[in-house]
C-alpha positions in Angstrom: 40.8 -110.4 -23.4 39.2 -106.9 -22.4 38.7 -106.1 -18.9 34.8 -105.2 -20.0 34.5 -108.7 -21.3 35.5 -110.6 -18.0 32.4 -112.0 -16.4 34.6 -113.5 -13.3 37.9 -113.1 -11.9 39.8 -116.2 -10.1 42.5 -115.2 -7.6 45.5 -117.7 -6.5 46.6 -116.2 -3.4 43.7 -114.1 -2.9 44.4 -113.1 1.0 47.5 -111.3 0.0 47.5 -107.6 0.9 48.2 -106.3 -2.8 45.9 -109.3 -4.3 43.1 -108.2 -1.8 42.8 -104.6 -3.2 42.0 -106.2 -6.8 39.6 -108.5 -5.3 37.7 -105.8 -4.0 38.0 -103.6 -7.2 36.2 -106.5 -9.1 33.7 -107.1 -6.6 33.0 -103.1 -7.0 32.9 -103.6 -10.5 30.2 -106.3 -10.1 32.4 -109.2 -11.6 32.1 -112.7 -10.1 35.2 -113.5 -7.7 36.5 -116.6 -6.6 39.9 -117.5 -5.3 42.2 -119.7 -3.4 44.4 -118.7 -0.5 47.0 -121.3 1.8 45.3 -120.0 5.5 42.3 -118.1 6.2 42.6 -114.7 8.2 40.8 -111.9 9.3 41.2 -110.1 5.8 40.0 -113.0 3.8 37.1 -113.3 6.4 36.2 -109.6 5.1 36.4 -110.5 1.6 33.9 -113.4 1.6 31.7 -111.0 3.9 31.9 -108.7 1.0 31.0 -111.3 -1.6 34.0 -113.1 -2.6 33.8 -117.0 -2.9 37.2 -118.2 -1.3 38.5 -121.7 -0.1 41.8 -122.7 1.7 42.5 -126.2 0.3 44.5 -126.9 -2.9 41.3 -128.5 -4.5 40.4 -128.1 -8.3 36.6 -129.3 -7.3 36.5 -126.2 -5.3 37.1 -123.8 -8.2 33.6 -122.4 -8.7 31.7 -123.3 -11.8 31.5 -119.7 -12.7 35.2 -119.4 -12.8 35.9 -122.5 -15.4 35.2 -120.9 -18.6 38.4 -119.5 -20.2 36.5 -117.1 -22.6 35.0 -115.0 -19.6 37.4 -115.7 -16.6 40.5 -113.9 -15.8 42.9 -115.4 -13.5 45.3 -113.5 -11.4 48.1 -115.0 -9.3 50.7 -114.0 -7.2 54.5 -115.4 -7.5 54.1 -117.1 -4.2 52.2 -119.7 -5.6 54.1 -123.0 -6.2 54.5 -123.9 -10.0 53.1 -127.4 -9.0 50.1 -125.9 -7.6 47.0 -128.2 -8.9 44.8 -125.3 -9.4 47.3 -123.3 -11.2 47.9 -126.3 -13.4 44.3 -126.6 -14.2 44.3 -123.0 -15.3 47.6 -123.2 -17.3 46.7 -126.0 -19.1 43.0 -124.9 -19.8 44.2 -122.1 -21.8 42.8 -119.4 -19.6 44.1 -115.5 -19.9 46.5 -115.7 -16.5 47.8 -112.3 -15.3 50.4 -111.5 -12.6 48.6 -109.0 -10.0 51.1 -106.2 -11.1 49.9 -106.8 -14.8 46.3 -106.4 -14.1 46.8 -103.3 -11.9 49.0 -101.8 -14.8 46.0 -102.6 -17.1 43.3 -101.0 -14.7 45.3 -97.9 -14.2 46.2 -97.3 -17.8 45.0 -94.1 -19.0 44.9 -92.8 -15.4 47.3 -90.3 -13.6 49.1 -93.1 -11.5 50.5 -91.6 -8.3 53.3 -94.0 -7.3 55.0 -94.8 -3.8 58.2 -97.1 -4.5 60.8 -98.2 -2.2 62.2 -101.1 0.0 60.6 -99.4 2.9 58.1 -96.5 3.6 56.0 -97.3 0.6 52.8 -98.5 2.2 52.8 -95.7 4.6 53.6 -93.0 2.4 51.3 -94.3 -0.4 48.2 -94.5 2.2 49.2 -91.1 3.5 48.9 -89.6 0.1 45.7 -91.5 -0.6 44.5 -89.7 2.6 45.7 -86.3 1.7 44.2 -86.6 -1.9 40.9 -88.2 -0.9 40.1 -85.8 1.7 40.6 -82.8 -0.5 39.1 -80.9 -3.3 41.3 -83.2 -5.7 40.0 -86.7 -4.6 41.6 -90.0 -5.6 41.3 -93.8 -6.0 43.7 -96.0 -4.5 45.3 -99.6 -4.7 47.1 -99.8 -1.1 49.6 -102.3 0.3 48.1 -102.0 3.6 44.6 -101.6 5.4 43.9 -97.6 5.9 42.6 -97.3 9.2 40.9 -94.1 8.1 39.0 -96.1 5.3 39.2 -99.7 6.8 40.2 -100.9 3.4 43.3 -101.1 1.0 41.0 -100.0 -1.8 39.5 -96.5 -2.3 37.2 -95.7 -5.1 35.9 -92.4 -6.8 33.9 -91.3 -9.6 35.1 -87.5 -9.4 39.2 -88.0 -10.3 41.6 -89.8 -12.6 44.2 -89.7 -10.0 45.0 -93.3 -8.4 47.3 -93.7 -5.7 49.4 -97.0 -6.1 52.1 -98.8 -3.7 54.6 -99.8 -6.4 55.8 -103.1 -5.2 59.8 -103.9 -6.5 59.3 -107.5 -5.6 59.6 -109.8 -9.0 59.9 -106.2 -10.9 56.2 -105.8 -10.7 56.4 -101.9 -10.4 57.9 -102.2 -14.0 54.2 -102.8 -15.2 53.3 -99.1 -14.1 53.4 -95.6 -15.8 53.2 -93.3 -13.3 52.3 -89.7 -13.5 54.2 -89.2 -10.2 56.8 -91.6 -8.9 58.3 -91.3 -5.4 61.1 -93.6 -4.4 61.3 -93.3 -0.5 64.5 -95.8 -0.1 66.6 -98.3 -2.3 68.4 -100.7 0.5 68.8 -104.0 -1.5 66.2 -106.6 -0.6 64.7 -109.6 -2.3 68.2 -110.9 -3.3 66.4 -114.2 -3.9 65.0 -112.1 -7.1 67.7 -109.9 -8.1 70.7 -111.5 -7.3 72.9 -108.5 -6.3 72.5 -104.7 -5.2 73.6 -103.7 -8.6 70.7 -105.5 -10.3 68.1 -104.0 -7.2 69.3 -100.6 -8.0 69.0 -101.1 -11.8 65.3 -102.1 -11.3 64.6 -98.7 -9.7 66.4 -96.9 -12.6 64.0 -98.6 -14.9 61.1 -97.7 -13.0 62.1 -94.1 -13.4 62.3 -94.6 -17.2 58.4 -95.5 -16.7 57.6 -92.0 -15.6 55.2 -90.3 -18.4 56.8 -87.3 -20.2 54.6 -84.9 -18.5 55.1 -86.4 -15.1 57.1 -86.1 -11.9 59.8 -87.8 -10.1 60.5 -87.5 -6.4 63.6 -89.2 -5.1 64.8 -89.3 -1.6 68.2 -87.6 -1.1 71.3 -89.6 -1.1 69.7 -92.8 -2.9 72.2 -94.6 -5.3 69.4 -94.8 -7.9 70.5 -93.0 -11.0 67.4 -91.8 -12.6 67.1 -92.1 -16.4 63.6 -90.3 -17.1 62.2 -89.0 -20.3 62.7 -85.4 -21.6 60.0 -83.4 -19.8 59.9 -85.2 -16.6 60.3 -82.6 -13.5 62.6 -84.3 -10.9 63.1 -83.1 -7.3 64.6 -84.5 -4.0 63.1 -84.5 -0.7 64.6 -85.4 3.0 64.0 -84.8 6.5 66.0 -81.3 6.5 67.5 -81.0 3.0 66.2 -81.3 -0.7 63.5 -79.6 -2.7 61.1 -80.8 -0.1 61.9 -80.8 3.4 61.1 -80.1 7.1 62.1 -77.1 9.2 61.4 -76.5 13.2 61.2 -80.1 14.4 59.4 -80.2 17.4 59.3 -83.7 19.3 57.8 -84.3 22.9 54.5 -85.0 24.8 53.8 -87.9 22.3 53.3 -85.2 19.2 55.7 -84.5 16.6 55.2 -81.1 14.7 57.3 -79.3 12.0 57.1 -76.9 9.3 56.9 -78.3 5.5 59.1 -76.4 3.1 58.4 -76.9 -0.9 59.7 -75.1 -3.6 56.5 -73.3 -3.8 55.2 -72.6 -0.4 56.1 -73.1 3.4 53.0 -74.7 5.5 53.8 -74.3 9.4 53.0 -76.3 12.2 52.2 -79.5 10.4 51.4 -82.2 13.1 51.8 -86.0 12.5 48.5 -87.9 12.9 50.7 -91.0 13.7 53.9 -89.4 15.6 56.6 -91.5 14.6 59.7 -89.9 13.7 60.4 -91.7 10.3 57.0 -90.2 9.5 58.5 -86.8 9.1 60.1 -88.0 5.9 57.2 -90.2 4.8 55.0 -87.1 5.4 57.2 -84.7 3.3 57.0 -87.2 0.2 53.2 -87.5 0.9 52.6 -83.7 0.7 55.1 -83.1 -1.9 53.0 -85.5 -4.1 49.4 -84.2 -2.7 50.5 -80.6 -3.4 51.7 -81.2 -7.0 48.2 -82.9 -7.7 46.6 -79.7 -6.3 45.7 -80.4 -2.5 45.6 -76.8 -0.7 47.6 -75.8 2.2 44.9 -76.0 4.5 43.7 -79.5 3.1 47.2 -80.8 3.5 47.5 -79.6 7.2 44.1 -81.2 8.3 44.8 -84.2 6.4 48.3 -85.1 8.0 46.7 -84.2 11.5 44.0 -86.7 10.7 45.8 -89.7 9.1 45.5 -92.5 11.4 48.1 -94.8 9.7 47.8 -98.1 8.1 47.5 -101.4 10.0 50.5 -103.0 11.1 52.4 -100.0 10.7 53.5 -98.7 14.1 50.0 -99.9 15.3 49.3 -99.0 18.8 47.1 -101.9 20.5 47.6 -100.5 24.2 49.0 -97.0 24.9 48.8 -96.6 28.5 51.2 -94.9 30.9 52.6 -98.1 32.2 52.1 -100.5 29.3 52.2 -100.3 25.3 51.5 -103.1 22.9 52.5 -102.0 19.4 52.9 -103.9 16.2 55.0 -103.3 13.0 55.6 -104.9 9.8 59.2 -104.1 9.6 61.1 -107.1 8.1 64.1 -105.2 6.5 67.3 -104.3 8.8 66.5 -100.9 7.9 63.0 -100.8 8.9 64.1 -102.7 12.3 66.3 -99.8 12.8 63.9 -96.9 12.1 61.1 -98.5 14.1 63.5 -99.2 17.1 64.8 -95.7 17.1 61.3 -93.9 16.7 60.1 -96.3 19.7 63.1 -95.5 21.9 62.7 -91.7 21.0 59.2 -91.9 22.4 59.7 -94.2 25.3 63.4 -93.2 26.3 62.5 -93.8 30.1 60.8 -97.4 29.8 62.3 -101.1 28.7 61.2 -101.9 25.5 60.8 -105.7 24.6 60.7 -106.8 20.8 59.3 -110.3 19.8 60.8 -110.4 16.0 59.7 -112.8 13.8 62.4 -112.9 10.8 60.7 -113.3 7.4 61.8 -115.7 4.6 65.2 -117.8 4.9 66.8 -116.0 2.1 66.4 -112.8 3.7 67.6 -113.8 6.9 70.7 -115.7 5.5 71.4 -112.2 3.3 71.0 -110.0 6.3 71.4 -111.8 9.6 74.3 -109.6 11.0 72.3 -106.5 9.8 69.5 -107.8 11.9 71.4 -108.4 14.7 72.7 -105.1 14.8 69.6 -103.1 14.5 67.5 -105.2 17.2 70.3 -104.8 19.2 68.7 -101.1 19.7 66.2 -102.9 21.7 66.3 -103.5 25.5 65.1 -107.2 25.1 64.9 -109.6 22.4 62.8 -112.6 21.9 63.6 -114.4 18.7 60.6 -116.3 17.0 61.1 -119.3 14.3 61.7 -117.8 10.7 58.4 -117.3 8.7 59.0 -119.3 5.5 56.2 -117.6 3.3 56.8 -119.0 -0.4 60.3 -120.5 0.5 61.4 -123.9 1.5 64.1 -124.1 4.3 67.6 -123.5 3.7 70.0 -125.7 5.7 71.8 -124.1 8.4 69.7 -120.8 8.5 67.4 -120.4 11.5 66.8 -117.5 13.8 69.8 -118.4 15.8 72.0 -117.0 13.3 70.7 -113.5 14.5 70.9 -114.6 18.2 74.2 -115.3 18.0 75.2 -112.0 16.6 73.1 -109.9 19.0 75.3 -107.4 21.3 76.7 -108.6 24.3 74.7 -106.4 26.7 71.4 -107.2 25.0 68.8 -109.3 27.0 67.7 -112.1 24.7 65.7 -115.5 24.1 64.3 -117.6 21.7 61.0 -119.2 21.4 58.9 -121.5 18.8 56.2 -120.1 17.1 53.7 -122.0 18.9 54.9 -120.7 22.2 54.5 -117.3 21.7 51.6 -116.6 23.6 52.9 -118.6 26.6 56.2 -116.4 26.7 53.8 -113.2 27.0 52.0 -114.9 29.4 55.1 -115.7 31.6 56.5 -112.2 30.9 53.8 -110.0 31.0 54.5 -108.5 34.5 57.8 -107.4 33.3 56.7 -105.8 30.2 56.6 -102.2 29.7 56.6 -101.9 26.0 56.1 -104.8 23.7 56.6 -104.7 20.1 55.5 -107.4 17.8 57.8 -107.0 14.8 57.8 -108.9 11.5 55.8 -109.4 8.1 54.8 -113.0 9.1 51.7 -114.0 11.3 52.4 -113.1 14.7 49.9 -110.4 13.9 47.3 -113.2 14.2 48.0 -113.7 18.0 47.8 -109.6 18.6 44.3 -109.7 20.4 45.3 -112.3 22.7 48.7 -110.7 23.5 46.5 -107.8 24.2 43.9 -109.6 26.5 47.0 -111.4 28.3 49.0 -107.9 29.1 45.2 -106.1 29.8 44.7 -109.1 32.5 47.9 -108.8 34.3 
């Protein structure tokens, strides 16, 4: 089936952040779009407003008639959909063309110059930042992002002026191996998704295979010190980057007064006084990677400097909801120990004189089982830790694996407690007068309560 012959597209898991960008793409292309997701959300509400026909009950009768012709309907699914799902069975038994999200993304972007950010962590911010630098410059670009850009209020950016397309390259289920990057950046490679990969060696091997996918006329930019051994084609230009070392790096870093300013150094130029629009110290490195990709694509020094300052961030990435002298509320998507460490260090750096309380919802039973000691170590960087029930996502419970595994390994000096998911808002209400900085942390559904948390804290 050619994409041009498709009349309708049906999404199994339409509300996922990566899937929803494809929903928007096909709506923009004038296709009929239907789909299922397990739970409604603010994002699915917006997709419905934009024209998607979505439902939230596993029921084949709710599949729109427009999506029941196998000759003109493409079915896109997320690996999180269980194999016994009734709608999945309907399409599988009905001889429909069924593709993973990553396969469809690879097909759409084939023939274009893909600017891809991959890594255990940092890829969402780096890809969103790169998209903003390019889209706001003379170069322009399209983008499929793994987060909602605050600058564009979407995870999809379209253009008819450029063949560049920025892509968040997701390693989950080896999805990024469907891409053929013009530029590939690897921000990090700390083992994750061990339910898929089994061990660290297999995880690193997938990233090595990703480097093989870079076009012969392309570029690989890799963070200094990673264990990934690149296997690029002849002709691929390889560079390193880092905070203060590498082919691309920062000099003269100045942090204070709520701002972060530094000089950007590349093999070709130096741009002084870069100011981060989102002043989080990890964004120094994310910014260097983004500026490197933008510079290679042709953005000017002035455009890069202006774009970095005007970058507003991605939703759920160090997202300020209250930012007052005596009260701060932040949400962040961090769900791997290294992400938690980066978040904690940045917040403690910004608010060294305040008590920082974290509400942490572990994401996946398997990840908790693999990394509970590391989570306890990094969460102990906060002053107070409130552990919420594990968010299962696609998984079934694992006997003996609960948030208490993390709780029991927190440092002795850390103030700590546990609460059920249903009791989160009651805990915020109870603790509101003791809160100076509150961080809602994790990739689960705590974000659904942020508006009410904000209201509770504002009314204290």
